[in-house]
C-alpha positions in Angstrom: -36.7 -29.2 -12.7 -34.7 -27.2 -10.2 -35.8 -23.6 -9.4 -32.3 -22.8 -8.3 -30.7 -19.7 -10.0 -27.7 -20.5 -12.1 -25.5 -17.4 -11.6 -22.4 -18.9 -13.3 -24.0 -19.4 -16.7 -21.7 -22.4 -17.1 -22.6 -25.5 -19.1 -19.8 -27.6 -17.7 -20.3 -27.0 -14.0 -23.0 -24.5 -13.0 -22.2 -24.6 -9.3 -18.4 -24.2 -9.7 -18.5 -21.0 -7.6 -19.6 -22.9 -4.5 -17.2 -24.2 -1.9 -16.7 -28.0 -1.9 -17.0 -30.1 1.2 -13.2 -30.3 1.5 -13.0 -26.5 1.3 -15.7 -26.1 3.9 -13.7 -28.4 6.2 -10.5 -26.3 5.6 -12.4 -23.1 6.4 -13.6 -24.7 9.7 -10.0 -25.6 10.5 -9.0 -22.0 10.1 -11.8 -20.8 12.2 -10.6 -23.2 15.0 -7.2 -21.6 14.8 -8.7 -18.1 15.0 -10.9 -19.2 17.9 -7.8 -20.3 19.9 -6.3 -16.8 19.4 -9.6 -15.3 20.6 -9.5 -17.6 23.7 -6.1 -16.3 24.5 -7.7 -13.0 25.4 -9.2 -14.7 28.5 -5.7 -15.6 30.0 -6.0 -19.4 30.0 -2.9 -20.6 32.0 -2.6 -23.7 29.9 -1.7 -21.8 26.8 1.9 -22.1 25.8 4.3 -21.7 22.9 3.0 -25.0 21.6 -0.6 -23.7 21.6 0.5 -20.6 19.7 2.3 -22.8 17.1 -0.7 -25.0 16.7 -3.1 -22.1 16.3 -1.0 -20.4 13.6 -0.4 -23.7 11.9 -4.1 -24.4 11.7 -4.7 -21.0 10.1 -1.9 -21.4 7.6 -3.0 -25.0 6.7 -6.5 -23.7 6.2 -5.5 -21.0 3.8 -3.0 -23.0 1.8 -5.2 -26.2 1.7 -8.2 -24.2 0.5 -6.1 -22.6 -2.2 -4.6 -25.9 -3.4 -8.1 -27.5 -3.5 -9.5 -24.5 -5.3 -6.9 -24.0 -8.0 -4.8 -27.1 -8.5 -7.8 -29.2 -9.5 -8.4 -26.9 -12.4 -6.3 -25.8 -15.4 -4.1 -22.8 -15.0 -5.7 -19.5 -16.0 -8.0 -16.8 -14.6 -11.4 -17.8 -13.3 -13.9 -15.5 -11.7 -15.2 -18.3 -9.4 -18.5 -16.5 -8.9 -16.7 -13.6 -7.2 -19.7 -11.3 -7.8 -22.1 -13.7 -6.2 -20.3 -14.5 -3.0 -21.5 -12.6 0.0 -17.9 -11.9 1.3 -16.7 -10.5 -2.0 -19.7 -8.6 -3.3 -20.5 -6.4 -0.3 -22.9 -8.9 1.1 -23.6 -9.7 4.7 -20.3 -11.6 5.2 -18.4 -8.9 3.5 -19.7 -6.2 5.8 -19.2 -8.5 8.8 -15.6 -9.1 7.8 -15.0 -5.4 7.3 -16.5 -4.6 10.7 -14.4 -7.2 12.5 -11.2 -6.0 10.8 -12.0 -2.4 11.5 -12.7 -3.1 15.2 -9.4 -5.1 15.4 -7.5 -2.1 14.1 -9.2 0.3 16.4 -8.3 -1.8 19.4 -4.8 -2.4 18.1 -4.0 1.3 17.6 -5.9 2.9 20.5 -6.8 0.3 23.1 -4.0 -2.3 23.1 -4.6 -3.0 26.8 -7.7 -4.9 25.7 -5.3 -7.3 23.9 -3.4 -7.7 27.1 -0.5 -5.3 26.6 1.2 -4.7 29.9 2.2 -1.2 30.9 4.2 0.5 33.6 6.2 -2.6 34.6 3.2 -5.0 34.3 3.6 -8.2 32.5 1.7 -8.9 29.3 -1.5 -10.9 29.4 -4.1 -12.2 27.0 -3.3 -12.2 23.3 -0.1 -10.2 23.6 1.3 -12.6 26.2 0.4 -15.5 23.9 3.1 -14.1 21.5 5.7 -13.6 24.2 7.6 -16.8 23.5 8.0 -16.0 19.8 9.0 -12.4 20.7 11.6 -13.6 23.2 13.0 -16.0 20.6 13.4 -13.3 17.9 14.3 -10.1 19.8 14.8 -11.1 23.4 12.0 -8.9 24.7 8.3 -9.4 25.6 5.8 -9.0 22.8 4.1 -5.7 22.0 0.9 -5.1 20.2 3.0 -4.2 17.1 4.9 -7.6 17.3 1.5 -9.4 17.4 0.4 -7.3 14.4 3.6 -7.8 12.5 3.5 -11.6 13.0 -0.1 -11.9 11.9 0.6 -9.5 9.0 3.5 -11.6 7.8 1.6 -14.8 8.1 -1.2 -13.3 6.1 1.1 -12.3 3.2 2.9 -15.6 3.2 -0.2 -17.8 3.3 -2.4 -15.7 1.0 0.7 -15.2 -1.2 0.8 -19.0 -1.7 -2.9 -18.8 -2.7 -2.1 -16.0 -5.1 0.8 -18.0 -6.6 -1.6 -20.9 -7.4 -4.3 -18.6 -8.8 -1.9 -16.8 -11.2 0.5 -19.7 -11.8 0.1 -19.3 -15.6 1.8 -15.8 -15.4 5.5 -15.6 -14.7 5.4 -11.9 -13.9 2.8 -12.4 -11.2 4.8 -15.3 -9.6 8.0 -13.3 -9.5 6.5 -10.2 -7.9 4.6 -12.3 -5.4 7.8 -14.0 -4.3 9.3 -10.6 -4.0 6.7 -9.1 -1.7 6.8 -12.3 0.4 10.5 -12.1 0.8 10.6 -8.4 1.6 7.9 -8.7 4.2 9.4 -11.7 5.9 13.0 -10.6 5.8 13.2 -6.8 5.7 9.9 -5.9 7.5 9.8 -8.6 10.1 12.9 -10.7 10.8 15.8 -8.2 10.3 14.2 -5.4 12.6 13.6 -8.0 15.3 17.2 -9.3 15.0 18.5 -5.7 15.2 16.6 -5.2 18.4 18.2 -8.4 19.8 21.7 -6.9 19.2 20.9 -3.9 21.4 22.7 -3.6 24.8 23.3 -1.0 27.4 26.2 0.4 25.5 24.8 0.0 22.0 21.3 0.6 20.8 19.8 0.6 17.2 16.4 2.1 16.6 13.7 -0.1 15.1 14.1 0.3 11.3 12.0 -1.3 8.6 14.6 -1.2 5.8 12.0 -1.2 3.0 10.1 1.8 4.4 11.1 5.1 2.8 10.0 8.6 3.7 7.2 9.7 3.8 6.0 6.3 4.9 8.4 6.4 7.8 7.5 10.0 8.5 8.9 9.7 12.1 12.4 8.9 10.8 13.6 12.5 11.0 12.3 13.4 14.4 14.9 14.5 16.9 14.8 11.3 19.1 15.3 9.2 16.0 18.2 11.2 14.6 19.8 11.2 18.1 19.4 7.4 18.3 21.0 7.0 14.8 24.0 9.1 15.7 24.5 7.5 19.1 24.5 4.0 17.4 27.8 4.9 15.7 28.7 4.0 12.2 25.8 1.6 11.7 23.2 4.1 12.8 24.8 6.9 10.7 24.7 4.6 7.7 21.0 3.9 8.3 20.3 7.7 8.5 22.3 8.4 5.3 20.5 5.5 3.6 17.2 7.0 4.6 18.2 10.3 2.9 19.7 8.8 -0.2 16.7 6.6 -0.7 14.5 9.7 -1.0 16.6 11.7 -3.4 18.6 9.1 -5.4 17.4 5.5 -5.2 13.7 6.2 -5.6 13.9 8.5 -8.6 16.3 6.2 -10.4 14.3 3.1 -9.9 11.1 4.9 -10.8 12.6 6.2 -14.0 13.7 2.7 -15.0 10.7 0.6 -13.8 7.8 3.0 -12.8 6.3 2.9 -9.3 5.7 -0.8 -9.6 9.3 -1.5 -8.3 8.0 -0.4 -4.9 4.2 -0.6 -4.8 4.0 -4.0 -6.3 7.3 -5.6 -5.5 8.5 -4.3 -2.1 5.8 -2.4 -0.1 4.2 -4.3 2.7 0.8 -2.4 2.3 0.8 -3.4 -1.4 1.9 -6.9 -0.5 -1.1 -7.4 1.8 -3.4 -5.8 -0.8 -2.2 -8.1 -3.5 -2.4 -11.3 -1.5 -5.0 -11.2 1.3 -6.8 -8.4 -0.5 -6.9 -10.1 -3.9 -10.5 -11.4 -3.6 -11.7 -7.8 -3.2 -9.7 -6.1 -6.0 -12.8 -5.8 -8.2 -14.6 -3.6 -5.6 -12.4 -0.6 -6.4 -14.5 2.4 -7.5 -14.1 3.0 -11.3 -16.1 6.1 -11.6 -14.5 9.3 -12.9 -15.7 11.1 -9.7 -13.6 8.7 -7.6 -10.6 9.5 -9.8 -11.0 13.2 -9.3 -11.4 12.8 -5.5 -8.4 10.5 -5.5 -6.1 13.0 -7.2 -7.0 15.8 -4.7 -7.0 13.7 -1.5 -3.7 11.9 -2.1 -1.8 15.0 -3.1 -3.2 16.9 -0.1 -1.9 14.1 2.1 1.5 14.5 0.5 1.5 18.3 1.1 0.5 17.6 4.7 3.4 15.3 5.3 5.9 17.7 3.6 4.7 20.5 5.9 4.8 18.3 9.0 8.3 16.9 8.3 9.6 20.4 7.6 8.1 21.7 10.8 9.5 18.8 12.9 13.1 19.2 11.5 12.9 22.9 11.9 11.9 22.6 15.5 15.2 21.1 16.7 17.6 23.1 14.5 19.4 26.1 16.0 20.0 29.6 14.8 23.7 29.9 15.7 25.6 29.9 12.4 29.0 29.6 14.2 28.0 26.2 15.7 25.9 24.5 13.0 25.9 25.0 9.2 22.3 23.8 8.9 20.3 26.4 10.8 16.6 27.0 10.9 16.8 29.7 8.2 19.2 27.7 6.0 16.9 24.7 6.2 13.8 26.7 5.2 15.6 28.2 2.3 16.7 24.8 1.1 13.2 23.4 1.3 11.7 26.4 -0.5 14.4 26.3 -3.2 14.0 22.6 -3.7 10.2 22.7 -4.0 10.4 25.8 -6.3 12.9 24.0 -8.5 10.7 21.0 -8.9 7.7 23.3 -9.7 9.5 25.4 -12.2 11.1 22.4 -14.1 7.7 20.7 -14.2 5.9 23.7 -15.5 8.5 24.5 -18.1 9.3 21.0 -19.5 6.4 18.8 -18.5 3.3 20.9 -18.2 1.8 19.3 -21.4 1.7 16.0 -19.6 -0.4 17.4 -16.7 -4.1 18.0 -16.9 -5.6 21.4 -16.3 -6.7 20.6 -12.8 -3.2 19.2 -12.0 -1.5 22.4 -13.1 -3.9 24.5 -11.1 -3.4 22.2 -8.1 0.3 22.4 -8.3 0.2 26.2 -8.4 -2.2 26.3 -5.4 0.0 24.0 -3.3 3.1 26.0 -4.0 1.3 29.3 -3.2 0.1 27.8 0.1 3.5 26.5 1.2 5.3 29.7 0.2 2.7 31.9 2.0 3.1 29.8 5.2 6.9 30.1 5.1 6.6 33.9 4.4 4.2 34.3 7.3 6.7 32.7 9.6 9.5 35.0 8.5 7.4 38.1 8.9 5.4 37.2 12.0 8.0 35.1 13.9 5.2 32.8 15.1 5.2 29.0 14.9 6.2 27.5 11.6 3.0 26.8 9.6 0.9 28.3 12.4 1.0 25.2 14.6 3.5 23.5 16.9 5.6 20.8 15.1 4.4 18.2 17.6 0.8 19.1 16.9 1.3 18.6 13.2 3.1 15.3 13.8 0.5 13.9 16.2 -2.3 15.0 13.9 -0.7 13.3 10.9 0.1 10.2 12.9 -3.5 9.9 14.1 -5.4 10.8 10.9 -3.1 9.4 8.3 -0.8 6.9 10.0 -3.5 5.2 12.1 -7.1 6.0 10.8 -6.4 6.1 7.1 -3.6 3.6 6.6 -4.8 1.1 9.3 -8.5 1.3 10.2 -9.8 2.4 6.7 -7.0 1.2 4.5 -7.1 -2.4 5.6 -10.3 -2.8 7.6 -12.4 -1.7 4.6 -11.0 -4.2 2.1 -14.4 -6.0 1.7 -16.1 -2.6 1.1 -13.9 -0.3 -1.0 -11.4 -2.8 -2.4 -7.9 -3.7 -1.5 -6.0 -0.5 -2.5 -8.1 2.3 -0.9 -5.0 3.4 1.1 -2.8 3.3 -1.9 -5.2 5.2 -4.1 -6.4 7.9 -1.7 -4.0 8.2 1.2 -0.4 7.0 0.6 2.0 9.9 0.2 4.7 7.6 -1.1 2.3 6.5 -3.9 1.8 10.2 -4.6 5.5 10.9 -5.0 6.2 7.8 -7.1 3.1 8.5 -9.2 4.3 12.1 -9.9 7.7 10.7 -11.0 6.1 7.9 -13.0 3.8 10.3 -14.9 6.6 12.8 -15.7 9.8 10.9 -16.5 9.4 7.1 -16.1 10.1 4.7 -19.0 7.3 2.4 -17.8 3.9 2.2 -19.6 1.3 -0.4 -20.4 0.9 -0.7 -24.2 -2.3 -1.7 -25.8 -3.3 -3.3 -29.1 -6.8 -1.8 -29.7 -7.4 -4.0 -32.8 -7.4 -7.1 -30.6 -9.6 -5.8 -27.8 -13.0 -7.5 -27.6 -14.3 -5.2 -24.8 -14.8 -8.0 -22.3 -14.0 -5.7 -19.4 -11.8 -8.2 -17.5 -9.0 -5.6 -17.3 -11.1 -2.9 -15.8 -12.9 -5.2 -13.4 -9.7 -6.5 -11.9 -7.9 -3.2 -11.7 -7.5 -2.5 -8.0 -6.5 1.1 -8.6 -9.9 2.0 -10.2 -8.5 2.6 -13.7 -10.9 2.0 -16.6 -8.3 0.0 -18.5 -10.7 -1.0 -21.2 -11.3 2.6 -22.3 -7.5 2.9 -23.1 -7.4 -0.6 -24.7 -10.3 0.2 -27.0 -8.5 3.2 -28.4 -5.1 1.6 -28.6 -3.8 4.2 -26.1 -0.8 3.6 -23.8 -1.8 3.5 -20.1 0.4 6.1 -18.3 -1.4 6.9 -15.1 0.1 8.2 -11.8 -2.0 5.7 -9.8 -1.1 2.6 -11.8 1.1 0.3 -9.6 2.1 -2.0 -12.5 0.6 -5.1 -10.8 0.0 -6.5 -14.3 -3.3 -8.2 -13.4 -5.0 -6.4 -16.3 -2.5 -8.1 -18.6 -2.9 -11.5 -16.8 -6.7 -11.6 -17.2 -6.8 -10.4 -20.8 -8.0 -13.3 -23.0 -6.5 -11.7 -26.1 -3.1 -10.5 -25.0 -4.0 -6.9 -25.7 -2.0 -5.4 -22.7 1.7 -5.5 -22.2 3.9 -4.0 -19.5 6.9 -2.3 -21.0 10.0 -0.2 -20.2 11.1 1.8 -23.2 12.0 5.2 -24.4 10.1 8.1 -22.9 9.5 9.6 -26.3 6.0 8.7 -27.5 5.1 7.1 -24.2 2.0 9.2 -23.8 -0.1 8.8 -27.0 -3.6 10.2 -26.4 -5.8 8.9 -29.1 -9.0 11.0 -29.2 -11.3 8.3 -30.5 -14.9 8.5 -29.5 -16.9 5.3 -29.4 -20.5 4.4 -30.1 -22.9 7.2 -31.0 -20.8 10.0 -29.4 -19.4 11.3 -32.7 -20.8 12.4 -36.0 -18.4 10.7 -38.4 -19.2 12.9 -41.4 -18.5 16.0 -39.3 -15.2 14.5 -38.1 -14.2 13.8 -41.7 -15.1 17.4 -42.8 -13.0 18.8 -39.9 -9.9 17.0 -41.4 
């Protein structure tokens, strides 16, 4: 008799969670492709465009071949595949090693790109960056940068792991559609179109780099003076892009969120969400489900949002003038507009929607409004720098702490440790804005049929946003959470069809059902209270 532990508890195939010989060979193929990329750091002269193509092809074939062998040999449907017993997906040695490698790569990419071979001050590229020069010349007509290298690898990851995701969730039409969507938006809007726009630039005409699917505050740099000047100097096209950036904030985003919830962006368009859903799918169960994590999430993500509002206000304020005879939008007028807009949102929320906010949310909103109002008041009375700091100091601080460390190093490098949506949960200001809109006036909700719930816990386990979905399902309560990105995985993995993603009337959308389970309630006392 074998003394080997049977983790899977499966009668049909106890070792189903292990990689087959073919899968191991495919993994080795991918490692060879990655090894070629690493070798490029050492400036081998024999490397060429053909070598780059071969390296990336090996990586893609490895991922797609592994996925096909893993999922096409089995019936459609969700399978755990021993995810809690694999070192890489259960915070084991390989998980920590993967997290360490990804984190180091992001640190080098953001802060030490010369180690990757980025040329500076007229010097030609070398190493890994030079390895991507032929592809960059083909697409935009310029040598590669570290961001082109990153964008290429990022896009390949979403496309290849997107194929894996399509096979894994092929039984669910909703999952297939939104995966096709994020693959398309990443390839076209985030990668190819900006590169083609750069190729159109000339001495007399220059368009700034613009990721069309990024909306403020994700593109927090979009309203800096050099960006605004470059939009205006580009003529009608540049002005149209600038207007689109403004309209997307105040018109497009609220309308789409009202109709579909924040999922229209976070699960169908966003590149960060696209990488989390595809490459990060094996780590989605690692998201922290504790109530303490939820409390920290609410305070941290909304503090980041306040930070970016203050920073953007200070940046725009810094290049406006005071001469009312020359410009209608002066420094004073702009501050009045910002204060009035934020006050209007606060008043409308407190008057019409306060019952939909928890006590800590109401106190937090009041606190944030007081802080912003006090800082603007101090500026008027003291005449010092807006918000006590130079605008460039605020911008550089935000770019370093949030734009680089949080969204890049922690947000992606820590996939195998904290789950795939740590940036979306705790740091993304766009998610905070969309979540606020979703909670207050969206038609989207996830409905539950409590009578059918068997408390298997699949929904909560696979919720990458750390929501205890089972607690809602057991009570038959609609799930209306600011953090929910509407990925639909909870519905896809439910064996009883308890959960359903719906867009319907706002009336009755939030239906708290105060049912206590187990031994938490004295039933006779509850009856007597009625």
